[in-house]
LODRENDO-393078 format. One record per residue (C-alpha): x, y, z. Coordinates in steps of 0.2 Angstrom, whole numbers, plus 5000, padded with zeros to 4 digits. Last residue first. Example, Ala and Ser with C-alpha at 12.3 -4.5 7.8 and 13.67 -1.06 7.14 Angstrom:
- X_Y_Z
- 5068_4995_5036
- 5062_4978_5039
***
This chain:
- X_Y_Z
- 4935_5443_4993
- 4952_5446_4982
- 4953_5445_4962
- 4950_5437_4943
- 4961_5421_4949
- 4952_5421_4966
- 4959_5426_4983
- 4955_5421_4997
- 4957_5404_4995
- 4950_5390_5008
- 4961_5376_5012
- 4955_5360_5004
- 4953_5346_5018
- 4969_5335_5020
- 4968_5319_5010
- 4973_5301_5010
- 4982_5299_5025
- 4992_5283_5027
- 5010_5289_5026
- 5010_5300_5042
- 5027_5306_5042
- 5024_5318_5026
- 5007_5325_5035
- 5018_5326_5053
- 5032_5337_5043
- 5019_5348_5037
- 5012_5352_5054
- 5027_5354_5060
- 5032_5366_5050
- 5017_5379_5048
- 5018_5379_5071
- 5029_5394_5069
- 5019_5404_5056
- 5007_5406_5072
- 4999_5424_5069
- 4987_5416_5055
- 4994_5398_5054
- 4974_5391_5052
- 4973_5403_5039
- 4984_5394_5027
- 4974_5378_5025
- 4987_5366_5019
- 4981_5356_5002
- 4988_5341_5000
- 4995_5332_4983
- 4998_5317_4981
- 5011_5307_4970
- 5023_5303_4983
- 5021_5319_4993
- 5019_5335_4985
- 5013_5348_4998
- 5001_5361_4995
- 5001_5380_5000
- 4986_5390_4989
- 4985_5409_4991
- 4977_5410_4981
- 4964_5402_4970
- 4953_5389_4968
- 4964_5373_4968
- 4956_5357_4963
- 4973_5348_4959
- 4971_5348_4940
- 4964_5366_4938
- 4978_5373_4950
- 4990_5364_4938
- 4984_5373_4922
- 4983_5389_4931
- 5003_5387_4936
- 5005_5380_4919
- 4998_5395_4910
- 5006_5406_4921
- 5022_5401_4919
- 5020_5398_4898
- 5014_5417_4899
- 5028_5425_4910
- 5042_5415_4897
- 5034_5425_4884
- 5033_5441_4892
- 5052_5440_4897
- 5062_5450_4885
- 5059_5468_4893
- 5065_5458_4910
- 5078_5454_4904
- 5084_5472_4898
- 5078_5480_4915
- 5088_5466_4925
- 5104_5469_4915
- 5104_5487_4916
- 5100_5487_4935
- 5113_5475_4940
- 5107_5465_4952
- 5112_5465_4971
- 5094_5463_4981
- 5093_5482_4981
- 5097_5483_4961
- 5083_5471_4960
- 5071_5483_4971
- 5077_5499_4960
- 5073_5489_4945
- 5056_5484_4953
- 5051_5504_4954
- 5060_5508_4937
- 5048_5494_4926
- 5031_5503_4935
- 5019_5490_4939
- 5026_5490_4959
- 5020_5510_4960
- 5024_5511_4977
- 5014_5513_4993
- 5028_5508_5004
- 5020_5495_5015
- 5009_5488_5003
- 5018_5489_4987
- 5038_5490_4991
- 5033_5479_5004
- 5024_5465_4991
- 5039_5468_4980
- 5052_5463_4993
- 5044_5447_4998
- 5039_5441_4980
- 5059_5444_4977
- 5064_5433_4992
- 5051_5423_4988
- 5056_5419_4970
- 5077_5417_4975
- 5087_5428_4969
- 5101_5421_4956
- 5098_5431_4940
- 5085_5418_4933
- 5076_5421_4947
- 5076_5437_4946
- 5070_5438_4930
- 5054_5427_4935
- 5050_5438_4951
- 5052_5452_4939
- 5042_5445_4925
- 5028_5442_4940
- 5030_5460_4946
- 5024_5464_4929
- 5010_5452_4925
- 5003_5457_4942
- 4995_5475_4936
- 4987_5487_4949
- 4986_5506_4939
- 4990_5521_4947
- 4984_5539_4939
- 4968_5540_4953
- 4981_5540_4966
- 4973_5539_4982
- 4975_5521_4986
- 4994_5524_4982
- 4995_5536_4995
- 4987_5538_5011
- 4984_5518_5013
- 5000_5513_5004
- 5012_5527_5008
- 5006_5526_5024
- 5010_5506_5027
- 5000_5491_5029
- 5003_5480_5044
- 5001_5462_5044
- 4992_5457_5060
- 4985_5440_5051
- 4965_5442_5055
- 4962_5460_5059
- 4976_5467_5047
- 4967_5456_5032
- 4950_5461_5037
- 4955_5479_5038
- 4964_5474_5019
- 4947_5470_5010
- 4937_5485_5017
- 4953_5498_5010
- 4950_5485_4994
- 4935_5488_4990
- 4933_5505_4994
- 4951_5510_4982
- 4941_5497_4969
- 4927_5508_4967
- 4936_5525_4969
- 4948_5519_4954
- 4964_5513_4955
- 4966_5508_4937
- 4967_5490_4933
- 4981_5484_4921
- 4981_5465_4923
- 4975_5457_4938
- 4975_5440_4944
- 4992_5432_4935
- 4994_5416_4944
- 5012_5412_4949
- 5017_5398_4954
- 5030_5395_4967
- 5039_5379_4969
- 5051_5375_4986
- 5061_5360_4988
- 5060_5350_5002
- 5077_5344_5010
- 5075_5357_5026
- 5060_5366_5031
- 5063_5385_5026
- 5051_5386_5014
- 5036_5384_5024
- 5043_5397_5038
- 5043_5411_5023
- 5027_5405_5019
- 5018_5408_5034
- 5026_5425_5039
- 5021_5430_5020
- 5003_5426_5024
- 4995_5442_5025
- 5004_5447_5010
- 4997_5431_5002
- 4980_5437_5010
- 4981_5454_4999
- 4984_5445_4982
- 4991_5458_4972
- 5009_5448_4969
- 4998_5433_4966
- 5001_5416_4974
- 5002_5396_4972
- 5014_5391_4982
- 5021_5371_4978
- 5030_5361_4994
- 5039_5346_4985
- 5042_5327_4992
- 5045_5315_4979
***
């Protein structure tokens, strides 16, 4: 069996920085692309300390990846003392959208862009419903399913974390290739600003059947936050 596995969190800034790379990897023909959400943050208020930490963190992401952070986020959301950051509701939205026919990577892409470009509060049901509606989903049905998705989300995160422990992955983003029972961790950082090179690299791993291991990639965000 050959498959690509992506371990992520909606509030992982490095996952946002790696969006182009992940989209490119997901386009490889005849290889299933499986996403595993980790659940990094749960209802954490945007305090002054968090704001300072995130702003410094985002400068590094922009410098290394070239990814853009919008004014709605940098000048709006990060200065909103009534907002909070929560990974769990966006993860539920991604799982529900998949059940309703929207690819999880598409939903993640739209949720992260709403957060990091527009500065929208993705821990709000109405914001997630807006995103789902733009993807062609029926708003009422989406919200109804979202409100019923807690157990599914908890099981999904539990399995994601078990897989991470099993294969020695410490955080996000982790892109891993499963090839005939072996798991190869791909160093996403090697492909910042050159996403087009990820496809031939993955194909080279698949074709090199004698390769026993690939150097473990550095994960920028742990299960508890980003560094």
